[in-house]
TORVEX-820629 format. One record per atom (N, C-alpha, C): residue number from 0; residue in one letter; chain; atom name; x, y, z. Coordinates in pm, whole numbers. Layout:
<atoms>
  nr rest kette atom      x      y      z
 NUM    a     A   CA      X      Y      Z
...
</atoms>
This chain:
<atoms>
  nr rest kette atom      x      y      z
   0    m     A    N  -4502  10210   3656
   0    m     A   CA  -4366  10236   3609
   0    m     A    C  -4369  10346   3505
   1    t     A    N  -4280  10441   3520
   1    t     A   CA  -4266  10547   3421
   1    t     A    C  -4120  10563   3385
   2    g     A    N  -4089  10548   3258
   2    g     A   CA  -3955  10574   3208
   2    g     A    C  -3965  10681   3101
   3    k     A    N  -3868  10682   3011
   3    k     A   CA  -3874  10780   2903
   3    k     A    C  -3806  10725   2777
   4    v     A    N  -3835  10791   2668
   4    v     A   CA  -3772  10761   2541
   4    v     A    C  -3646  10846   2529
   5    i     A    N  -3534  10780   2503
   5    i     A   CA  -3409  10852   2479
   5    i     A    C  -3405  10903   2336
   6    s     A    N  -3446  10818   2242
   6    s     A   CA  -3449  10858   2101
   6    s     A    C  -3545  10770   2024
   7    v     A    N  -3596  10825   1913
   7    v     A   CA  -3672  10748   1815
   7    v     A    C  -3578  10729   1696
   8    n     A    N  -3559  10605   1653
   8    n     A   CA  -3455  10574   1556
   8    n     A    C  -3512  10521   1425
   9    l     A    N  -3456  10569   1315
   9    l     A   CA  -3497  10527   1181
   9    l     A    C  -3378  10467   1107
  10    a     A    N  -3407  10378   1015
  10    a     A   CA  -3303  10301    948
  10    a     A    C  -3221  10384    851
  11    v     A    N  -3093  10353    850
  11    v     A   CA  -3003  10392    741
  11    v     A    C  -2984  10266    659
  12    v     A    N  -3029  10267    535
  12    v     A   CA  -3023  10145    454
  12    v     A    C  -2878  10106    429
  13    t     A    N  -2846   9980    463
  13    t     A   CA  -2711   9928    448
  13    t     A    C  -2710   9815    347
  14    e     A    N  -2615   9817    256
  14    e     A   CA  -2596   9707    162
  14    e     A    C  -2475   9627    208
  15    a     A    N  -2497   9496    231
  15    a     A   CA  -2389   9413    283
  15    a     A    C  -2416   9266    254
  16    e     A    N  -2311   9186    257
  16    e     A   CA  -2325   9044    232
  16    e     A    C  -2408   8976    340
  17    w     A    N  -2401   9028    463
  17    w     A   CA  -2472   8965    573
  17    w     A    C  -2619   9005    579
  18    a     A    N  -2662   9098    497
  18    a     A   CA  -2802   9143    500
  18    a     A    C  -2895   9027    464
  19    g     A    N  -3003   9014    541
  19    g     A   CA  -3093   8901    521
  19    g     A    C  -3180   8912    398
  20    d     A    N  -3205   9034    351
  20    d     A   CA  -3292   9054    236
  20    d     A    C  -3225   9003    108
  21    a     A    N  -3306   8952     16
  21    a     A   CA  -3252   8898   -110
  21    a     A    C  -3178   9005   -190
  22    s     A    N  -3214   9130   -171
  22    s     A   CA  -3148   9239   -242
  22    s     A    C  -3016   9278   -179
  23    g     A    N  -2984   9217    -63
  23    g     A   CA  -2860   9252      5
  23    g     A    C  -2867   9380     84
  24    r     A    N  -2988   9422    121
  24    r     A   CA  -3005   9545    198
  24    r     A    C  -3058   9512    337
  25    s     A    N  -3028   9597    432
  25    s     A   CA  -3075   9579    569
  25    s     A    C  -3110   9715    629
  26    g     A    N  -3208   9714    720
  26    g     A   CA  -3245   9835    793
  26    g     A    C  -3210   9826    940
  27    i     A    N  -3119   9735    977
  27    i     A   CA  -3088   9716   1119
  27    i     A    C  -3012   9835   1177
  28    d     A    N  -2937   9906   1095
  28    d     A   CA  -2862  10021   1144
  28    d     A    C  -2955  10141   1150
  29    k     A    N  -2997  10177   1272
  29    k     A   CA  -3091  10288   1288
  29    k     A    C  -3023  10402   1364
  30    r     A    N  -3065  10523   1332
  30    r     A   CA  -3006  10643   1392
  30    r     A    C  -3117  10733   1448
  31    p     A    N  -3088  10809   1553
  31    p     A   CA  -3189  10898   1611
  31    p     A    C  -3243  10998   1509
  32    a     A    N  -3374  11013   1509
  32    a     A   CA  -3442  11107   1420
  32    a     A    C  -3466  11239   1493
  33    a     A    N  -3468  11345   1417
  33    a     A   CA  -3496  11477   1474
  33    a     A    C  -3647  11497   1485
  34    g     A    N  -3689  11565   1590
  34    g     A   CA  -3830  11599   1604
  34    g     A    C  -3917  11480   1638
  35    r     A    N  -4047  11497   1615
  35    r     A   CA  -4143  11394   1649
  35    r     A    C  -4168  11305   1528
  36    v     A    N  -4191  11178   1554
  36    v     A   CA  -4203  11079   1447
  36    v     A    C  -4339  11011   1455
  37    p     A    N  -4413  11007   1344
  37    p     A   CA  -4543  10938   1345
  37    p     A    C  -4527  10786   1355
  38    i     A    N  -4615  10726   1432
  38    i     A   CA  -4621  10581   1442
  38    i     A    C  -4758  10537   1396
  39    r     A    N  -4759  10447   1299
  39    r     A   CA  -4884  10396   1242
  39    r     A    C  -4902  10250   1280
  40    f     A    N  -5018  10196   1248
  40    f     A   CA  -5047  10057   1284
  40    f     A    C  -4948   9960   1221
  41    d     A    N  -4893   9996   1106
  41    d     A   CA  -4800   9906   1038
  41    d     A    C  -4653   9940   1062
  42    g     A    N  -4626  10037   1150
  42    g     A   CA  -4487  10065   1183
  42    g     A    C  -4455  10211   1197
  43    v     A    N  -4328  10241   1205
  43    v     A   CA  -4278  10377   1227
  43    v     A    C  -4255  10444   1091
  44    v     A    N  -4317  10558   1072
  44    v     A   CA  -4307  10629    945
  44    v     A    C  -4162  10671    920
  45    g     A    N  -4111  10639    801
  45    g     A   CA  -3975  10674    765
  45    g     A    C  -3874  10565    791
  46    d     A    N  -3917  10455    854
  46    d     A   CA  -3825  10344    879
  46    d     A    C  -3817  10256    754
  47    f     A    N  -3717  10168    751
  47    f     A   CA  -3699  10076    639
  47    f     A    C  -3689   9934    693
  48    i     A    N  -3771   9845    638
  48    i     A   CA  -3768   9704    675
  48    i     A    C  -3744   9625    547
  49    a     A    N  -3634   9551    544
  49    a     A   CA  -3598   9479    421
  49    a     A    C  -3666   9343    413
  50    e     A    N  -3650   9262    516
  50    e     A   CA  -3696   9123    512
  50    e     A    C  -3831   9111    582
  51    r     A    N  -3937   9146    512
  51    r     A   CA  -4068   9152    574
  51    r     A    C  -4127   9014    606
  52    a     A    N  -4067   8909    556
  52    a     A   CA  -4113   8775    594
  52    a     A    C  -4087   8749    742
  53    h     A    N  -3987   8818    799
  53    h     A   CA  -3950   8794    939
  53    h     A    C  -3959   8920   1026
  54    h     A    N  -3972   9035    965
  54    h     A   CA  -3975   9160   1040
  54    h     A    C  -4095   9244    996
  55    g     A    N  -4138   9330   1084
  55    g     A   CA  -4252   9415   1052
  55    g     A    C  -4384   9343   1071
  56    g     A    N  -4493   9409   1030
  56    g     A   CA  -4626   9355   1052
  56    g     A    C  -4685   9406   1182
  57    p     A    N  -4816   9388   1202
  57    p     A   CA  -4884   9445   1319
  57    p     A    C  -4824   9404   1454
  58    d     A    N  -4780   9279   1466
  58    d     A   CA  -4725   9233   1594
  58    d     A    C  -4582   9276   1617
  59    q     A    N  -4518   9331   1514
  59    q     A   CA  -4379   9376   1524
  59    q     A    C  -4365   9516   1466
  60    a     A    N  -4464   9599   1493
  60    a     A   CA  -4467   9732   1432
  60    a     A    C  -4357   9823   1485
  61    v     A    N  -4321   9806   1614
  61    v     A   CA  -4223   9891   1680
  61    v     A    C  -4134   9801   1766
  62    y     A    N  -4005   9832   1769
  62    y     A   CA  -3911   9755   1850
  62    y     A    C  -3845   9848   1951
  63    a     A    N  -3846   9807   2078
  63    a     A   CA  -3789   9889   2186
  63    a     A    C  -3674   9815   2252
  64    y     A    N  -3568   9891   2284
  64    y     A   CA  -3454   9834   2355
  64    y     A    C  -3408   9934   2461
  65    a     A    N  -3365   9881   2576
  65    a     A   CA  -3332   9967   2690
  65    a     A    C  -3187  10011   2689
  66    t     A    N  -3161  10135   2726
  66    t     A   CA  -3023  10183   2737
  66    t     A    C  -2947  10104   2842
  67    e     A    N  -3017  10059   2946
  67    e     A   CA  -2949   9983   3051
  67    e     A    C  -2889   9854   2994
  68    d     A    N  -2961   9790   2903
  68    d     A   CA  -2909   9668   2840
  68    d     A    C  -2799   9702   2739
  69    a     A    N  -2816   9813   2668
  69    a     A   CA  -2711   9855   2574
  69    a     A    C  -2582   9887   2647
  70    e     A    N  -2592   9944   2768
  70    e     A   CA  -2472   9975   2845
  70    e     A    C  -2400   9848   2889
  71    w     A    N  -2476   9743   2917
  71    w     A   CA  -2414   9615   2951
  71    w     A    C  -2331   9565   2833
  72    w     A    N  -2389   9575   2713
  72    w     A   CA  -2317   9530   2594
  72    w     A    C  -2195   9617   2564
  73    a     A    N  -2206   9744   2591
  73    a     A   CA  -2092   9833   2570
  73    a     A    C  -1974   9789   2655
  74    a     A    N  -2002   9751   2780
  74    a     A   CA  -1895   9703   2868
  74    a     A    C  -1847   9565   2825
  75    e     A    N  -1938   9480   2785
  75    e     A   CA  -1904   9344   2744
  75    e     A    C  -1814   9343   2620
  76    l     A    N  -1845   9430   2525
  76    l     A   CA  -1772   9431   2398
  76    l     A    C  -1666   9540   2391
  77    d     A    N  -1661   9623   2495
  77    d     A   CA  -1563   9732   2503
  77    d     A    C  -1572   9822   2379
  78    r     A    N  -1693   9868   2355
  78    r     A   CA  -1716   9960   2243
  78    r     A    C  -1838  10046   2274
  79    a     A    N  -1849  10157   2208
  79    a     A   CA  -1967  10242   2225
  79    a     A    C  -2087  10175   2159
  80    v     A    N  -2202  10188   2223
  80    v     A   CA  -2327  10134   2169
  80    v     A    C  -2429  10247   2166
  81    p     A    N  -2432  10324   2060
  81    p     A   CA  -2523  10439   2052
  81    p     A    C  -2667  10394   2032
  82    p     A    N  -2763  10482   2054
  82    p     A   CA  -2904  10448   2031
  82    p     A    C  -2927  10400   1889
  83    g     A    N  -3009  10296   1877
  83    g     A   CA  -3043  10239   1748
  83    g     A    C  -2952  10127   1704
  84    r     A    N  -2846  10099   1779
  84    r     A   CA  -2747  10001   1735
  84    r     A    C  -2803   9858   1737
  85    f     A    N  -2907   9836   1813
  85    f     A   CA  -2970   9704   1814
  85    f     A    C  -3084   9694   1711
  86    g     A    N  -3096   9798   1631
  86    g     A   CA  -3204   9800   1533
  86    g     A    C  -3336   9844   1593
  87    e     A    N  -3329   9906   1712
  87    e     A   CA  -3452   9944   1780
  87    e     A    C  -3506  10077   1730
  88    n     A    N  -3638  10087   1725
  88    n     A   CA  -3704  10213   1692
  88    n     A    C  -3708  10306   1812
  89    l     A    N  -3726  10248   1931
  89    l     A   CA  -3734  10327   2053
  89    l     A    C  -3622  10284   2147
  90    t     A    N  -3535  10377   2181
  90    t     A   CA  -3436  10352   2285
  90    t     A    C  -3492  10412   2413
  91    t     A    N  -3505  10329   2517
  91    t     A   CA  -3571  10371   2639
  91    t     A    C  -3473  10379   2757
  92    h     A    N  -3516  10450   2860
  92    h     A   CA  -3442  10454   2986
  92    h     A    C  -3543  10447   3100
  93    g     A    N  -3510  10366   3200
  93    g     A   CA  -3599  10354   3315
  93    g     A    C  -3720  10266   3290
  94    v     A    N  -3715  10187   3185
  94    v     A   CA  -3823  10094   3152
  94    v     A    C  -3767   9952   3158
  95    d     A    N  -3829   9866   3237
  95    d     A   CA  -3785   9727   3246
  95    d     A    C  -3839   9651   3126
  96    v     A    N  -3768   9662   3015
  96    v     A   CA  -3817   9602   2890
  96    v     A    C  -3819   9450   2900
  97    t     A    N  -3716   9390   2957
  97    t     A   CA  -3713   9245   2971
  97    t     A    C  -3823   9196   3064
  98    g     A    N  -3857   9276   3163
  98    g     A   CA  -3962   9240   3258
  98    g     A    C  -4101   9283   3216
  99    a     A    N  -4114   9340   3097
  99    a     A   CA  -4246   9383   3049
  99    a     A    C  -4335   9261   3029
 100    v     A    N  -4461   9273   3068
 100    v     A   CA  -4557   9162   3058
 100    v     A    C  -4622   9163   2920
 101    i     A    N  -4634   9045   2863
 101    i     A   CA  -4699   9033   2733
 101    i     A    C  -4841   9090   2742
 102    g     A    N  -4871   9184   2654
 102    g     A   CA  -5003   9247   2654
 102    g     A    C  -5011   9378   2729
 103    e     A    N  -4906   9415   2803
 103    e     A   CA  -4914   9542   2875
 103    e     A    C  -4908   9658   2776
 104    q     A    N  -4968   9769   2815
 104    q     A   CA  -4983   9883   2726
 104    q     A    C  -4894   9999   2771
 105    w     A    N  -4827  10058   2672
 105    w     A   CA  -4741  10173   2699
 105    w     A    C  -4799  10295   2629
 106    a     A    N  -4821  10400   2705
 106    a     A   CA  -4860  10529   2648
 106    a     A    C  -4733  10611   2629
 107    i     A    N  -4705  10647   2503
 107    i     A   CA  -4587  10726   2470
 107    i     A    C  -4630  10837   2375
 108    g     A    N  -4605  10961   2413
 108    g     A   CA  -4654  11071   2330
 108    g     A    C  -4804  11059   2312
 109    s     A    N  -4850  11067   2187
 109    s     A   CA  -4993  11051   2161
 109    s     A    C  -5027  10910   2115
 110    a     A    N  -4929  10818   2116
 110    a     A   CA  -4951  10680   2072
 110    a     A    C  -4975  10588   2192
 111    l     A    N  -5043  10477   2165
 111    l     A   CA  -5062  10372   2265
 111    l     A    C  -5013  10241   2204
 112    l     A    N  -4914  10180   2270
 112    l     A   CA  -4850  10060   2218
 112    l     A    C  -4874   9944   2313
 113    q     A    N  -4860   9822   2262
 113    q     A   CA  -4882   9702   2342
 113    q     A    C  -4768   9603   2320
 114    v     A    N  -4712   9553   2428
 114    v     A   CA  -4602   9458   2425
 114    v     A    C  -4651   9325   2369
 115    t     A    N  -4578   9270   2269
 115    t     A   CA  -4623   9146   2206
 115    t     A    C  -4526   9030   2220
 116    k     A    N  -4396   9052   2198
 116    k     A   CA  -4302   8939   2191
 116    k     A    C  -4159   8989   2198
 117    p     A    N  -4065   8901   2233
 117    p     A   CA  -3923   8938   2228
 117    p     A    C  -3870   8927   2086
 118    r     A    N  -3757   8992   2063
 118    r     A   CA  -3690   8977   1934
 118    r     A    C  -3603   8851   1935
 119    t     A    N  -3602   8780   1824
 119    t     A   CA  -3514   8666   1807
 119    t     A    C  -3390   8713   1731
 120    p     A    N  -3271   8688   1784
 120    p     A   CA  -3150   8735   1715
 120    p     A    C  -3130   8665   1582
 121    c     A    N  -3079   8738   1485
 121    c     A   CA  -3054   8682   1352
 121    c     A    C  -2914   8721   1308
 122    r     A    N  -2873   8670   1193
 122    r     A   CA  -2734   8689   1150
 122    r     A    C  -2701   8834   1118
 123    t     A    N  -2803   8916   1095
 123    t     A   CA  -2774   9057   1069
 123    t     A    C  -2712   9124   1192
 124    f     A    N  -2749   9078   1312
 124    f     A   CA  -2685   9130   1433
 124    f     A    C  -2534   9107   1428
 125    a     A    N  -2497   8982   1405
 125    a     A   CA  -2355   8948   1401
 125    a     A    C  -2284   9023   1289
 126    g     A    N  -2353   9040   1176
 126    g     A   CA  -2292   9106   1063
 126    g     A    C  -2266   9253   1086
 127    v     A    N  -2367   9325   1132
 127    v     A   CA  -2351   9469   1149
 127    v     A    C  -2254   9502   1262
 128    w     A    N  -2245   9414   1361
 128    w     A   CA  -2154   9436   1473
 128    w     A    C  -2014   9382   1446
 129    g     A    N  -2002   9290   1349
 129    g     A   CA  -1874   9228   1324
 129    g     A    C  -1829   9136   1436
 130    v     A    N  -1928   9071   1503
 130    v     A   CA  -1899   8978   1613
 130    v     A    C  -1960   8844   1575
 131    p     A    N  -1879   8749   1528
 131    p     A   CA  -1933   8625   1473
 131    p     A    C  -2022   8545   1568
 132    d     A    N  -1991   8546   1698
 132    d     A   CA  -2070   8466   1792
 132    d     A    C  -2174   8550   1867
 133    l     A    N  -2212   8663   1811
 133    l     A   CA  -2304   8752   1882
 133    l     A    C  -2441   8689   1904
 134    i     A    N  -2490   8610   1809
 134    i     A   CA  -2622   8548   1826
 134    i     A    C  -2622   8461   1951
 135    k     A    N  -2519   8379   1966
 135    k     A   CA  -2510   8291   2083
 135    k     A    C  -2501   8374   2211
 136    r     A    N  -2423   8479   2209
 136    r     A   CA  -2407   8562   2328
 136    r     A    C  -2534   8641   2358
 137    f     A    N  -2602   8687   2253
 137    f     A   CA  -2728   8759   2270
 137    f     A    C  -2832   8668   2334
 138    a     A    N  -2838   8542   2289
 138    a     A   CA  -2934   8447   2345
 138    a     A    C  -2902   8417   2490
 139    a     A    N  -2774   8404   2522
 139    a     A   CA  -2735   8375   2659
 139    a     A    C  -2767   8492   2753
 140    r     A    N  -2752   8614   2704
 140    r     A   CA  -2782   8732   2785
 140    r     A    C  -2932   8741   2815
 141    a     A    N  -3016   8700   2721
 141    a     A   CA  -3162   8695   2739
 141    a     A    C  -3222   8830   2776
 142    a     A    N  -3172   8936   2715
 142    a     A   CA  -3231   9069   2727
 142    a     A    C  -3260   9117   2585
 143    p     A    N  -3367   9063   2522
 143    p     A   CA  -3384   9076   2377
 143    p     A    C  -3453   9201   2329
 144    g     A    N  -3503   9284   2420
 144    g     A   CA  -3588   9394   2375
 144    g     A    C  -3728   9344   2345
 145    a     A    N  -3819   9435   2320
 145    a     A   CA  -3959   9399   2303
 145    a     A    C  -4017   9457   2175
 146    y     A    N  -4092   9374   2105
 146    y     A   CA  -4174   9422   1995
 146    y     A    C  -4307   9471   2051
 147    l     A    N  -4365   9568   1980
 147    l     A   CA  -4493   9624   2022
 147    l     A    C  -4586   9640   1903
 148    r     A    N  -4715   9619   1928
 148    r     A   CA  -4818   9652   1829
 148    r     A    C  -4873   9789   1863
 149    v     A    N  -4934   9853   1767
 149    v     A   CA  -4987   9988   1784
 149    v     A    C  -5137   9980   1806
 150    l     A    N  -5182  10022   1923
 150    l     A   CA  -5325  10025   1954
 150    l     A    C  -5386  10160   1917
 151    r     A    N  -5307  10265   1925
 151    r     A   CA  -5352  10397   1884
 151    r     A    C  -5237  10467   1814
 152    e     A    N  -5260  10509   1692
 152    e     A   CA  -5156  10581   1619
 152    e     A    C  -5128  10716   1684
 153    g     A    N  -5009  10765   1665
 153    g     A   CA  -4974  10894   1723
 153    g     A    C  -4833  10933   1685
 154    e     A    N  -4779  11031   1757
 154    e     A   CA  -4643  11078   1735
 154    e     A    C  -4563  11063   1864
 155    v     A    N  -4435  11024   1848
 155    v     A   CA  -4347  11009   1963
 155    v     A    C  -4217  11083   1935
 156    g     A    N  -4148  11116   2043
 156    g     A   CA  -4021  11186   2027
 156    g     A    C  -3932  11165   2148
 157    a     A    N  -3809  11208   2138
 157    a     A   CA  -3715  11200   2249
 157    a     A    C  -3771  11273   2371
 158    d     A    N  -3747  11216   2487
 158    d     A   CA  -3789  11269   2618
 158    d     A    C  -3936  11245   2648
 159    d     A    N  -4011  11182   2557
 159    d     A   CA  -4148  11145   2591
 159    d     A    C  -4148  11044   2706
 160    r     A    N  -4243  11056   2795
 160    r     A   CA  -4258  10959   2904
 160    r     A    C  -4313  10827   2849
 161    v     A    N  -4272  10717   2912
 161    v     A   CA  -4328  10585   2883
 161    v     A    C  -4408  10544   3006
 162    e     A    N  -4540  10547   2993
 162    e     A   CA  -4627  10514   3105
 162    e     A    C  -4694  10380   3079
 163    v     A    N  -4682  10288   3174
 163    v     A   CA  -4751  10160   3164
 163    v     A    C  -4895  10182   3211
 164    r     A    N  -4988  10174   3117
 164    r     A   CA  -5128  10202   3147
 164    r     A    C  -5205  10077   3192
 165    d     A    N  -5160   9960   3147
 165    d     A   CA  -5232   9837   3182
 165    d     A    C  -5132   9723   3180
 166    r     A    N  -5137   9637   3281
 166    r     A   CA  -5046   9522   3288
 166    r     A    C  -5128   9397   3322
 167    p     A    N  -5137   9302   3227
 167    p     A   CA  -5216   9181   3252
 167    p     A    C  -5168   9103   3374
 168    a     A    N  -5263   9037   3439
 168    a     A   CA  -5234   8966   3565
 168    a     A    C  -5157   8837   3544
 169    h     A    N  -5152   8783   3420
 169    h     A   CA  -5085   8655   3400
 169    h     A    C  -4936   8662   3430
 170    g     A    N  -4874   8779   3412
 170    g     A   CA  -4736   8799   3453
 170    g     A    C  -4629   8738   3364
 171    v     A    N  -4665   8687   3248
 171    v     A   CA  -4565   8628   3158
 171    v     A    C  -4487   8741   3092
 172    t     A    N  -4356   8742   3109
 172    t     A   CA  -4275   8855   3064
 172    t     A    C  -4202   8827   2933
 173    i     A    N  -4151   8934   2876
 173    i     A   CA  -4065   8923   2757
 173    i     A    C  -3949   8828   2784
 174    g     A    N  -3884   8843   2898
 174    g     A   CA  -3771   8759   2932
 174    g     A    C  -3809   8612   2943
 175    e     A    N  -3924   8583   3003
 175    e     A   CA  -3968   8444   3015
 175    e     A    C  -3995   8382   2879
 176    v     A    N  -4061   8457   2791
 176    v     A   CA  -4089   8405   2658
 176    v     A    C  -3959   8374   2586
 177    f     A    N  -3865   8465   2594
 177    f     A   CA  -3737   8444   2525
 177    f     A    C  -3666   8321   2580
 178    r     A    N  -3657   8310   2712
 178    r     A   CA  -3586   8196   2771
 178    r     A    C  -3658   8065   2742
 179    a     A    N  -3790   8066   2739
 179    a     A   CA  -3865   7944   2709
 179    a     A    C  -3835   7894   2569
 180    l     A    N  -3818   7988   2476
 180    l     A   CA  -3795   7951   2336
 180    l     A    C  -3647   7927   2306
 181    h     A    N  -3560   7967   2399
 181    h     A   CA  -3415   7957   2375
 181    h     A    C  -3344   7893   2493
 182    g     A    N  -3377   7767   2520
 182    g     A   CA  -3296   7692   2615
 182    g     A    C  -3358   7657   2748
 183    e     A    N  -3478   7707   2779
 183    e     A   CA  -3544   7671   2904
 183    e     A    C  -3685   7619   2874
 184    p     A    N  -3697   7501   2812
 184    p     A   CA  -3828   7451   2770
 184    p     A    C  -3925   7426   2884
 185    e     A    N  -3874   7415   3006
 185    e     A   CA  -3965   7396   3120
 185    e     A    C  -4058   7516   3140
 186    l     A    N  -4023   7629   3079
 186    l     A   CA  -4107   7748   3090
 186    l     A    C  -4218   7751   2984
 187    l     A    N  -4213   7663   2886
 187    l     A   CA  -4308   7669   2775
 187    l     A    C  -4455   7667   2818
 188    p     A    N  -4497   7583   2913
 188    p     A   CA  -4639   7583   2950
 188    p     A    C  -4689   7719   2997
 189    r     A    N  -4601   7796   3060
 189    r     A   CA  -4640   7929   3107
 189    r     A    C  -4684   8020   2994
 190    l     A    N  -4626   8002   2876
 190    l     A   CA  -4654   8095   2767
 190    l     A    C  -4800   8087   2721
 191    l     A    N  -4862   7972   2738
 191    l     A   CA  -5002   7959   2697
 191    l     A    C  -5096   8035   2789
 192    d     A    N  -5044   8086   2901
 192    d     A   CA  -5125   8169   2992
 192    d     A    C  -5131   8314   2947
 193    a     A    N  -5058   8346   2839
 193    a     A   CA  -5049   8485   2792
 193    a     A    C  -5130   8500   2663
 194    p     A    N  -5258   8538   2670
 194    p     A   CA  -5340   8547   2550
 194    p     A    C  -5291   8652   2451
 195    g     A    N  -5213   8748   2495
 195    g     A   CA  -5165   8852   2404
 195    g     A    C  -5044   8811   2322
 196    l     A    N  -4991   8691   2349
 196    l     A   CA  -4876   8643   2272
 196    l     A    C  -4922   8612   2129
 197    p     A    N  -4849   8658   2026
 197    p     A   CA  -4892   8635   1888
 197    p     A    C  -4916   8487   1860
 198    e     A    N  -5018   8460   1779
 198    e     A   CA  -5059   8322   1753
 198    e     A    C  -4949   8235   1695
 199    p     A    N  -4861   8282   1606
 199    p     A   CA  -4754   8194   1558
 199    p     A    C  -4666   8139   1671
 200    i     A    N  -4639   8220   1773
 200    i     A   CA  -4559   8171   1885
 200    i     A    C  -4641   8073   1967
 201    r     A    N  -4768   8102   1992
 201    r     A   CA  -4852   8010   2068
 201    r     A    C  -4861   7875   1997
 202    e     A    N  -4872   7878   1865
 202    e     A   CA  -4879   7753   1790
 202    e     A    C  -4747   7676   1800
 203    k     A    N  -4635   7747   1796
 203    k     A   CA  -4505   7683   1812
 203    k     A    C  -4495   7616   1949
 204    v     A    N  -4544   7685   2051
 204    v     A   CA  -4542   7629   2187
 204    v     A    C  -4628   7503   2194
 205    r     A    N  -4746   7508   2134
 205    r     A   CA  -4833   7389   2136
 205    r     A    C  -4765   7271   2069
 206    r     A    N  -4699   7296   1957
 206    r     A   CA  -4631   7187   1888
 206    r     A    C  -4521   7128   1976
 207    r     A    N  -4444   7213   2041
 207    r     A   CA  -4336   7163   2125
 207    r     A    C  -4389   7085   2244
 208    l     A    N  -4506   7126   2295
 208    l     A   CA  -4565   7059   2409
 208    l     A    C  -4651   6940   2369
 209    g     A    N  -4681   6928   2240
 209    g     A   CA  -4764   6819   2192
 209    g     A    C  -4909   6833   2234
 210    v     A    N  -4958   6956   2240
 210    v     A   CA  -5099   6978   2278
 210    v     A    C  -5176   7026   2156
 211    a     A    N  -5309   7008   2161
 211    a     A   CA  -5394   7044   2048
 211    a     A    C  -5396   7194   2028
 212    s     A    N  -5411   7234   1903
 212    s     A   CA  -5421   7376   1870
 212    s     A    C  -5550   7434   1926
 213    g     A    N  -5543   7559   1966
 213    g     A   CA  -5661   7628   2014
 213    g     A    C  -5742   7683   1900
 214    p     A    N  -5854   7747   1929
 214    p     A   CA  -5937   7807   1824
 214    p     A    C  -5864   7918   1755
 215    r     A    N  -5886   7932   1627
 215    r     A   CA  -5822   8037   1549
 215    r     A    C  -5919   8154   1528
</atoms>
């Protein structure tokens, strides 16, 4: 599969009552950046992450969302949904983000990224969009976008190709993980077949299934 990057987006710091950070600031509102943007192991250079207890870190260094899913929301909400509106660093086209397999690798520009987990909707979504029930609707849609870890640092920019270099055989997708954790518990056993899934999620799955923890 080969798609492309529509834009690389960086945060515009917003101060609001709905912001999750204790300081009342949020970085969910992101806008397309000019030129090429460095991506490091700990995230996208120039971005802003307010609530680091829940966002950022190696397993959530980069967030990708598909234009195809954004277009669905534009029709659903009858409003324009420009790149970065979901808080994504990478807005993609022609990439099946929901169908991405946990652990698959994306070569973009000079960087190499790896799919780790879906995004969980939080109240900042509802706040920045001004849609009180957006979290519920976002969960029902089950097209959450994908977090990625950085395997090789590099630079990315608009129009860069997104090439899937490796796709694990277990086949557990971003969409399956999201649905398993949000309303389809019958899918939970499948998640333990995905070794690339971050350990906090694997531990949550074990607890829900009542199985012993694996080696740390």
